[in-house]
N, CA, C and O atoms as a GROMACS GRO file, in nm:
protein
  428
    1UNK      N    1  11.516 -15.842   4.467
    1UNK     CA    2  11.484 -15.966   4.534
    1UNK      C    3  11.386 -15.934   4.647
    1UNK      O    4  11.416 -15.854   4.736
    2UNK      N    5  11.270 -15.998   4.642
    2UNK     CA    6  11.170 -15.973   4.745
    2UNK      C    7  11.226 -16.008   4.882
    2UNK      O    8  11.294 -16.109   4.900
    3UNK      N    9  11.196 -15.921   4.978
    3UNK     CA   10  11.242 -15.942   5.114
    3UNK      C   11  11.376 -15.877   5.144
    3UNK      O   12  11.415 -15.868   5.260
    4UNK      N   13  11.447 -15.832   5.040
    4UNK     CA   14  11.575 -15.762   5.058
    4UNK      C   15  11.546 -15.613   5.048
    4UNK      O   16  11.521 -15.561   4.939
    5UNK      N   17  11.550 -15.545   5.162
    5UNK     CA   18  11.513 -15.403   5.167
    5UNK      C   19  11.597 -15.318   5.072
    5UNK      O   20  11.542 -15.232   5.002
    6UNK      N   21  11.726 -15.341   5.067
    6UNK     CA   22  11.815 -15.264   4.979
    6UNK      C   23  11.776 -15.286   4.833
    6UNK      O   24  11.763 -15.191   4.756
    7UNK      N   25  11.757 -15.413   4.796
    7UNK     CA   26  11.722 -15.446   4.658
    7UNK      C   27  11.588 -15.385   4.618
    7UNK      O   28  11.574 -15.332   4.508
    8UNK      N   29  11.491 -15.392   4.706
    8UNK     CA   30  11.359 -15.336   4.676
    8UNK      C   31  11.366 -15.184   4.662
    8UNK      O   32  11.303 -15.126   4.573
    9UNK      N   33  11.442 -15.119   4.750
    9UNK     CA   34  11.455 -14.973   4.741
    9UNK      C   35  11.531 -14.932   4.615
    9UNK      O   36  11.496 -14.834   4.550
   10UNK      N   37  11.636 -15.007   4.581
   10UNK     CA   38  11.712 -14.977   4.460
   10UNK      C   39  11.623 -14.991   4.337
   10UNK      O   40  11.627 -14.907   4.248
   11UNK      N   41  11.545 -15.097   4.331
   11UNK     CA   42  11.453 -15.116   4.217
   11UNK      C   43  11.357 -14.999   4.206
   11UNK      O   44  11.326 -14.955   4.095
   12UNK      N   45  11.311 -14.948   4.317
   12UNK     CA   46  11.221 -14.833   4.317
   12UNK      C   47  11.290 -14.710   4.258
   12UNK      O   48  11.232 -14.639   4.175
   13UNK      N   49  11.414 -14.683   4.299
   13UNK     CA   50  11.489 -14.570   4.244
   13UNK      C   51  11.510 -14.586   4.094
   13UNK      O   52  11.492 -14.492   4.017
   14UNK      N   53  11.548 -14.707   4.053
   14UNK     CA   54  11.574 -14.734   3.912
   14UNK      C   55  11.450 -14.704   3.828
   14UNK      O   56  11.459 -14.641   3.722
   15UNK      N   57  11.336 -14.749   3.876
   15UNK     CA   58  11.211 -14.728   3.802
   15UNK      C   59  11.168 -14.582   3.803
   15UNK      O   60  11.128 -14.529   3.700
   16UNK      N   61  11.176 -14.515   3.918
   16UNK     CA   62  11.133 -14.375   3.929
   16UNK      C   63  11.222 -14.282   3.848
   16UNK      O   64  11.174 -14.187   3.788
   17UNK      N   65  11.353 -14.311   3.848
   17UNK     CA   66  11.448 -14.220   3.784
   17UNK      C   67  11.481 -14.262   3.641
   17UNK      O   68  11.566 -14.200   3.576
   18UNK      N   69  11.414 -14.366   3.591
   18UNK     CA   70  11.431 -14.412   3.454
   18UNK      C   71  11.578 -14.437   3.420
   18UNK      O   72  11.628 -14.390   3.317
   19UNK      N   73  11.646 -14.512   3.506
   19UNK     CA   74  11.788 -14.545   3.486
   19UNK      C   75  11.798 -14.644   3.370
   19UNK      O   76  11.727 -14.744   3.367
   20UNK      N   77  11.886 -14.615   3.276
   20UNK     CA   78  11.901 -14.700   3.157
   20UNK      C   79  12.039 -14.766   3.152
   20UNK      O   80  12.100 -14.777   3.046
   21UNK      N   81  12.087 -14.809   3.268
   21UNK     CA   82  12.214 -14.878   3.279
   21UNK      C   83  12.190 -15.021   3.325
   21UNK      O   84  12.091 -15.047   3.394
   22UNK      N   85  12.277 -15.112   3.289
   22UNK     CA   86  12.266 -15.245   3.350
   22UNK      C   87  12.312 -15.235   3.495
   22UNK      O   88  12.418 -15.181   3.524
   23UNK      N   89  12.230 -15.289   3.584
   23UNK     CA   90  12.262 -15.290   3.726
   23UNK      C   91  12.242 -15.433   3.775
   23UNK      O   92  12.132 -15.488   3.765
   24UNK      N   93  12.348 -15.493   3.827
   24UNK     CA   94  12.343 -15.632   3.871
   24UNK      C   95  12.363 -15.642   4.021
   24UNK      O   96  12.446 -15.572   4.079
   25UNK      N   97  12.287 -15.729   4.081
   25UNK     CA   98  12.302 -15.757   4.224
   25UNK      C   99  12.412 -15.862   4.241
   25UNK      O  100  12.404 -15.971   4.184
   26UNK      N  101  12.514 -15.826   4.320
   26UNK     CA  102  12.622 -15.919   4.347
   26UNK      C  103  12.600 -15.990   4.481
   26UNK      O  104  12.650 -16.100   4.502
   27UNK      N  105  12.524 -15.927   4.569
   27UNK     CA  106  12.494 -15.984   4.701
   27UNK      C  107  12.552 -15.899   4.812
   27UNK      O  108  12.650 -15.827   4.792
   28UNK      N  109  12.492 -15.908   4.929
   28UNK     CA  110  12.542 -15.837   5.046
   28UNK      C  111  12.547 -15.686   5.030
   28UNK      O  112  12.636 -15.621   5.084
   29UNK      N  113  12.452 -15.630   4.956
   29UNK     CA  114  12.450 -15.486   4.933
   29UNK      C  115  12.542 -15.439   4.822
   29UNK      O  116  12.549 -15.320   4.794
   30UNK      N  117  12.612 -15.531   4.759
   30UNK     CA  118  12.702 -15.493   4.650
   30UNK      C  119  12.633 -15.512   4.515
   30UNK      O  120  12.562 -15.609   4.492
   31UNK      N  121  12.658 -15.415   4.427
   31UNK     CA  122  12.598 -15.413   4.294
   31UNK      C  123  12.700 -15.365   4.193
   31UNK      O  124  12.795 -15.294   4.228
   32UNK      N  125  12.680 -15.405   4.068
   32UNK     CA  126  12.751 -15.341   3.958
   32UNK      C  127  12.655 -15.236   3.903
   32UNK      O  128  12.543 -15.268   3.865
   33UNK      N  129  12.698 -15.113   3.900
   33UNK     CA  130  12.622 -15.001   3.849
   33UNK      C  131  12.695 -14.956   3.723
   33UNK      O  132  12.789 -14.877   3.730
   34UNK      N  133  12.651 -15.007   3.607
   34UNK     CA  134  12.726 -14.983   3.485
   34UNK      C  135  12.857 -15.059   3.495
   34UNK      O  136  12.857 -15.182   3.502
   35UNK      N  137  12.970 -14.986   3.496
   35UNK     CA  138  13.101 -15.050   3.512
   35UNK      C  139  13.158 -15.031   3.652
   35UNK      O  140  13.271 -15.071   3.680
   36UNK      N  141  13.079 -14.970   3.740
   36UNK     CA  142  13.124 -14.935   3.874
   36UNK      C  143  13.065 -15.030   3.978
   36UNK      O  144  12.944 -15.051   3.982
   37UNK      N  145  13.150 -15.086   4.063
   37UNK     CA  146  13.104 -15.169   4.173
   37UNK      C  147  13.069 -15.078   4.290
   37UNK      O  148  13.150 -14.995   4.331
   38UNK      N  149  12.947 -15.093   4.342
   38UNK     CA  150  12.904 -15.007   4.452
   38UNK      C  151  12.855 -15.090   4.571
   38UNK      O  152  12.823 -15.208   4.557
   39UNK      N  153  12.852 -15.026   4.686
   39UNK     CA  154  12.796 -15.086   4.807
   39UNK      C  155  12.682 -14.996   4.853
   39UNK      O  156  12.703 -14.877   4.877
   40UNK      N  157  12.563 -15.052   4.866
   40UNK     CA  158  12.446 -14.976   4.908
   40UNK      C  159  12.390 -15.033   5.037
   40UNK      O  160  12.399 -15.153   5.062
   41UNK      N  161  12.333 -14.947   5.118
   41UNK     CA  162  12.268 -14.991   5.241
   41UNK      C  163  12.163 -14.889   5.280
   41UNK      O  164  12.159 -14.777   5.229
   42UNK      N  165  12.077 -14.930   5.373
   42UNK     CA  166  11.974 -14.841   5.424
   42UNK      C  167  12.026 -14.778   5.553
   42UNK      O  168  12.066 -14.848   5.646
   43UNK      N  169  12.024 -14.645   5.556
   43UNK     CA  170  12.066 -14.569   5.673
   43UNK      C  171  11.957 -14.466   5.702
   43UNK      O  172  11.922 -14.387   5.616
   44UNK      N  173  11.906 -14.468   5.823
   44UNK     CA  174  11.800 -14.373   5.860
   44UNK      C  175  11.684 -14.376   5.761
   44UNK      O  176  11.631 -14.272   5.722
   45UNK      N  177  11.645 -14.496   5.720
   45UNK     CA  178  11.533 -14.520   5.629
   45UNK      C  179  11.556 -14.466   5.488
   45UNK      O  180  11.460 -14.449   5.413
   46UNK      N  181  11.682 -14.437   5.452
   46UNK     CA  182  11.716 -14.389   5.319
   46UNK      C  183  11.820 -14.484   5.258
   46UNK      O  184  11.904 -14.538   5.330
   47UNK      N  185  11.812 -14.503   5.127
   47UNK     CA  186  11.910 -14.583   5.056
   47UNK      C  187  12.031 -14.496   5.025
   47UNK      O  188  12.018 -14.390   4.964
   48UNK      N  189  12.147 -14.542   5.067
   48UNK     CA  190  12.271 -14.466   5.045
   48UNK      C  191  12.374 -14.557   4.981
   48UNK      O  192  12.365 -14.679   4.987
   49UNK      N  193  12.474 -14.493   4.918
   49UNK     CA  194  12.582 -14.564   4.849
   49UNK      C  195  12.714 -14.517   4.910
   49UNK      O  196  12.733 -14.398   4.936
   50UNK      N  197  12.804 -14.612   4.931
   50UNK     CA  198  12.937 -14.579   4.983
   50UNK      C  199  13.014 -14.504   4.876
   50UNK      O  200  13.028 -14.552   4.763
   51UNK      N  201  13.064 -14.386   4.910
   51UNK     CA  202  13.143 -14.304   4.819
   51UNK      C  203  13.259 -14.247   4.900
   51UNK      O  204  13.238 -14.170   4.994
   52UNK      N  205  13.380 -14.284   4.862
   52UNK     CA  206  13.496 -14.236   4.937
   52UNK      C  207  13.488 -14.281   5.082
   52UNK      O  208  13.471 -14.400   5.109
   53UNK      N  209  13.499 -14.188   5.174
   53UNK     CA  210  13.494 -14.220   5.317
   53UNK      C  211  13.357 -14.204   5.377
   53UNK      O  212  13.342 -14.215   5.499
   54UNK      N  213  13.256 -14.178   5.296
   54UNK     CA  214  13.122 -14.156   5.350
   54UNK      C  215  13.015 -14.219   5.264
   54UNK      O  216  13.041 -14.314   5.190
   55UNK      N  217  12.894 -14.165   5.275
   55UNK     CA  218  12.780 -14.217   5.201
   55UNK      C  219  12.709 -14.105   5.128
   55UNK      O  220  12.708 -13.990   5.173
   56UNK      N  221  12.649 -14.140   5.014
   56UNK     CA  222  12.574 -14.045   4.932
   56UNK      C  223  12.434 -14.102   4.911
   56UNK      O  224  12.419 -14.223   4.890
   57UNK      N  225  12.333 -14.018   4.916
   57UNK     CA  226  12.196 -14.059   4.889
   57UNK      C  227  12.188 -14.120   4.749
   57UNK      O  228  12.251 -14.069   4.655
   58UNK      N  229  12.112 -14.227   4.734
   58UNK     CA  230  12.105 -14.298   4.606
   58UNK      C  231  12.059 -14.208   4.492
   58UNK      O  232  12.114 -14.215   4.382
   59UNK      N  233  11.961 -14.123   4.516
   59UNK     CA  234  11.914 -14.034   4.408
   59UNK      C  235  12.027 -13.942   4.362
   59UNK      O  236  12.046 -13.922   4.242
   60UNK      N  237  12.102 -13.887   4.456
   60UNK     CA  238  12.214 -13.800   4.423
   60UNK      C  239  12.323 -13.878   4.349
   60UNK      O  240  12.384 -13.826   4.255
   61UNK      N  241  12.347 -14.002   4.392
   61UNK     CA  242  12.446 -14.088   4.327
   61UNK      C  243  12.408 -14.111   4.181
   61UNK      O  244  12.491 -14.100   4.091
   62UNK      N  245  12.282 -14.143   4.158
   62UNK     CA  246  12.235 -14.168   4.020
   62UNK      C  247  12.252 -14.043   3.935
   62UNK      O  248  12.302 -14.051   3.822
   63UNK      N  249  12.212 -13.929   3.987
   63UNK     CA  250  12.225 -13.803   3.912
   63UNK      C  251  12.372 -13.774   3.882
   63UNK      O  252  12.406 -13.728   3.773
   64UNK      N  253  12.460 -13.801   3.978
   64UNK     CA  254  12.602 -13.771   3.964
   64UNK      C  255  12.674 -13.867   3.869
   64UNK      O  256  12.759 -13.824   3.791
   65UNK      N  257  12.643 -13.997   3.876
   65UNK     CA  258  12.723 -14.097   3.806
   65UNK      C  259  12.658 -14.167   3.687
   65UNK      O  260  12.729 -14.227   3.606
   66UNK      N  261  12.528 -14.163   3.672
   66UNK     CA  262  12.463 -14.242   3.566
   66UNK      C  263  12.509 -14.202   3.426
   66UNK      O  264  12.536 -14.290   3.343
   67UNK      N  265  12.519 -14.074   3.398
   67UNK     CA  266  12.557 -14.032   3.263
   67UNK      C  267  12.701 -14.071   3.231
   67UNK      O  268  12.729 -14.117   3.120
   68UNK      N  269  12.793 -14.054   3.325
   68UNK     CA  270  12.932 -14.091   3.298
   68UNK      C  271  12.945 -14.242   3.280
   68UNK      O  272  13.024 -14.288   3.199
   69UNK      N  273  12.868 -14.319   3.356
   69UNK     CA  274  12.870 -14.464   3.339
   69UNK      C  275  12.810 -14.504   3.204
   69UNK      O  276  12.859 -14.595   3.138
   70UNK      N  277  12.705 -14.436   3.164
   70UNK     CA  278  12.644 -14.463   3.033
   70UNK      C  279  12.747 -14.440   2.922
   70UNK      O  280  12.757 -14.521   2.830
   71UNK      N  281  12.821 -14.332   2.931
   71UNK     CA  282  12.922 -14.301   2.830
   71UNK      C  283  13.036 -14.403   2.831
   71UNK      O  284  13.085 -14.441   2.725
   72UNK      N  285  13.079 -14.447   2.950
   72UNK     CA  286  13.183 -14.550   2.960
   72UNK      C  287  13.137 -14.678   2.890
   72UNK      O  288  13.211 -14.736   2.811
   73UNK      N  289  13.015 -14.720   2.921
   73UNK     CA  290  12.964 -14.844   2.862
   73UNK      C  291  12.946 -14.834   2.712
   73UNK      O  292  12.961 -14.933   2.640
   74UNK      N  293  12.914 -14.716   2.665
   74UNK     CA  294  12.896 -14.694   2.522
   74UNK      C  295  13.025 -14.728   2.446
   74UNK      O  296  13.019 -14.771   2.331
   75UNK      N  297  13.139 -14.708   2.510
   75UNK     CA  298  13.268 -14.731   2.445
   75UNK      C  299  13.328 -14.867   2.480
   75UNK      O  300  13.438 -14.900   2.434
   76UNK      N  301  13.259 -14.946   2.558
   76UNK     CA  302  13.309 -15.078   2.596
   76UNK      C  303  13.254 -15.186   2.502
   76UNK      O  304  13.147 -15.170   2.443
   77UNK      N  305  13.328 -15.292   2.491
   77UNK     CA  306  13.284 -15.410   2.417
   77UNK      C  307  13.164 -15.470   2.492
   77UNK      O  308  13.174 -15.491   2.613
   78UNK      N  309  13.052 -15.497   2.424
   78UNK     CA  310  12.935 -15.554   2.492
   78UNK      C  311  12.966 -15.682   2.569
   78UNK      O  312  12.904 -15.709   2.672
   79UNK      N  313  13.061 -15.762   2.520
   79UNK     CA  314  13.098 -15.884   2.591
   79UNK      C  315  13.165 -15.852   2.724
   79UNK      O  316  13.147 -15.924   2.822
   80UNK      N  317  13.243 -15.745   2.728
   80UNK     CA  318  13.308 -15.703   2.852
   80UNK      C  319  13.203 -15.657   2.953
   80UNK      O  320  13.214 -15.687   3.072
   81UNK      N  321  13.104 -15.584   2.906
   81UNK     CA  322  12.994 -15.541   2.994
   81UNK      C  323  12.924 -15.664   3.052
   81UNK      O  324  12.893 -15.668   3.171
   82UNK      N  325  12.899 -15.762   2.966
   82UNK     CA  326  12.835 -15.886   3.011
   82UNK      C  327  12.920 -15.956   3.117
   82UNK      O  328  12.867 -16.007   3.216
   83UNK      N  329  13.051 -15.959   3.097
   83UNK     CA  330  13.140 -16.023   3.195
   83UNK      C  331  13.137 -15.949   3.328
   83UNK      O  332  13.137 -16.011   3.434
   84UNK      N  333  13.134 -15.817   3.323
   84UNK     CA  334  13.127 -15.738   3.446
   84UNK      C  335  13.003 -15.772   3.527
   84UNK      O  336  13.007 -15.781   3.650
   85UNK      N  337  12.893 -15.792   3.456
   85UNK     CA  338  12.766 -15.813   3.526
   85UNK      C  339  12.737 -15.958   3.558
   85UNK      O  340  12.652 -15.986   3.643
   86UNK      N  341  12.803 -16.049   3.494
   86UNK     CA  342  12.780 -16.190   3.523
   86UNK      C  343  12.896 -16.255   3.596
   86UNK      O  344  12.878 -16.357   3.662
   87UNK      N  345  13.013 -16.199   3.585
   87UNK     CA  346  13.129 -16.253   3.654
   87UNK      C  347  13.151 -16.401   3.628
   87UNK      O  348  13.205 -16.472   3.712
   88UNK      N  349  13.108 -16.446   3.511
   88UNK     CA  350  13.122 -16.587   3.479
   88UNK      C  351  13.016 -16.675   3.542
   88UNK      O  352  13.016 -16.797   3.525
   89UNK      N  353  12.925 -16.612   3.616
   89UNK     CA  354  12.819 -16.688   3.684
   89UNK      C  355  12.684 -16.635   3.639
   89UNK      O  356  12.675 -16.530   3.577
   90UNK      N  357  12.582 -16.708   3.670
   90UNK     CA  358  12.446 -16.669   3.634
   90UNK      C  359  12.389 -16.581   3.744
   90UNK      O  360  12.314 -16.629   3.829
   91UNK      N  361  12.422 -16.452   3.742
   91UNK     CA  362  12.372 -16.359   3.842
   91UNK      C  363  12.257 -16.279   3.782
   91UNK      O  364  12.259 -16.244   3.664
   92UNK      N  365  12.159 -16.252   3.864
   92UNK     CA  366  12.040 -16.182   3.818
   92UNK      C  367  12.070 -16.035   3.793
   92UNK      O  368  12.130 -15.967   3.877
   93UNK      N  369  12.030 -15.986   3.678
   93UNK     CA  370  12.042 -15.844   3.650
   93UNK      C  371  11.916 -15.777   3.702
   93UNK      O  372  11.804 -15.815   3.666
   94UNK      N  373  11.935 -15.676   3.787
   94UNK     CA  374  11.823 -15.607   3.850
   94UNK      C  375  11.742 -15.532   3.747
   94UNK      O  376  11.619 -15.540   3.745
   95UNK      N  377  11.810 -15.458   3.661
   95UNK     CA  378  11.741 -15.375   3.562
   95UNK      C  379  11.777 -15.428   3.424
   95UNK      O  380  11.895 -15.440   3.391
   96UNK      N  381  11.678 -15.459   3.346
   96UNK     CA  382  11.704 -15.520   3.216
   96UNK      C  383  11.671 -15.428   3.099
   96UNK      O  384  11.659 -15.474   2.986
   97UNK      N  385  11.656 -15.299   3.125
   97UNK     CA  386  11.629 -15.207   3.015
   97UNK      C  387  11.751 -15.204   2.923
   97UNK      O  388  11.864 -15.218   2.968
   98UNK      N  389  11.728 -15.186   2.793
   98UNK     CA  390  11.841 -15.178   2.700
   98UNK      C  391  11.924 -15.054   2.728
   98UNK      O  392  11.871 -14.954   2.777
   99UNK      N  393  12.051 -15.060   2.697
   99UNK     CA  394  12.141 -14.948   2.717
   99UNK      C  395  12.115 -14.844   2.609
   99UNK      O  396  12.173 -14.851   2.500
  100UNK      N  397  12.029 -14.750   2.640
  100UNK     CA  398  11.995 -14.644   2.545
  100UNK      C  399  12.000 -14.510   2.614
  100UNK      O  400  11.994 -14.500   2.736
  101UNK      N  401  12.013 -14.407   2.535
  101UNK     CA  402  12.003 -14.272   2.587
  101UNK      C  403  11.863 -14.223   2.554
  101UNK      O  404  11.786 -14.291   2.486
  102UNK      N  405  11.830 -14.106   2.602
  102UNK     CA  406  11.701 -14.046   2.570
  102UNK      C  407  11.689 -14.018   2.420
  102UNK      O  408  11.579 -14.005   2.367
  103UNK      N  409  11.805 -14.008   2.354
  103UNK     CA  410  11.806 -13.974   2.211
  103UNK      C  411  11.809 -14.097   2.121
  103UNK      O  412  11.799 -14.083   2.000
  104UNK      N  413  11.823 -14.217   2.177
  104UNK     CA  414  11.823 -14.336   2.094
  104UNK      C  415  11.924 -14.438   2.140
  104UNK      O  416  11.986 -14.424   2.245
  105UNK      N  417  11.939 -14.540   2.061
  105UNK     CA  418  12.025 -14.653   2.095
  105UNK      C  419  12.171 -14.613   2.099
  105UNK      O  420  12.216 -14.528   2.023
  106UNK      N  421  12.245 -14.677   2.189
  106UNK     CA  422  12.388 -14.650   2.201
  106UNK      C  423  12.470 -14.745   2.116
  106UNK      O  424  12.591 -14.727   2.102
  107UNK      N  425  12.407 -14.846   2.058
  107UNK     CA  426  12.482 -14.942   1.980
  107UNK      C  427  12.481 -14.909   1.834
  107UNK      O  428  12.540 -14.981   1.754
   0.00000   0.00000   0.00000
C-alpha cells in the first residue's frame, strides 16, 4: 500500500528475494506469511519481524521460515489457505505469485 512504509519495504523484500508464498496485509503491521501470522515494523531504518521476545531482520526471517511455510501450505487444502488470507473478507494479497517451488508447481 503506497504511503505505508512497512508495506512498501515488505514488497521490496518479497520482490528481491523471489518469495513464492501468499502474503496478505491484515493491517497495523500484521500480515499472514504463508500460514503464519506475523507483526512487522521498521526499527532503525530496517524492516523487522516480531519473533518470540525480540525482533528478527526481515531477510533473515524469510530465509529461516519461507521454505517451511511453503511445505506447510503444500499439504493444506487450497480453500483453507484462502480462508487464512481472506478471513472471510476482501483483503488485499500483497504478493500474488503462484505457490510454486523452484522445481515446479506445488499443486
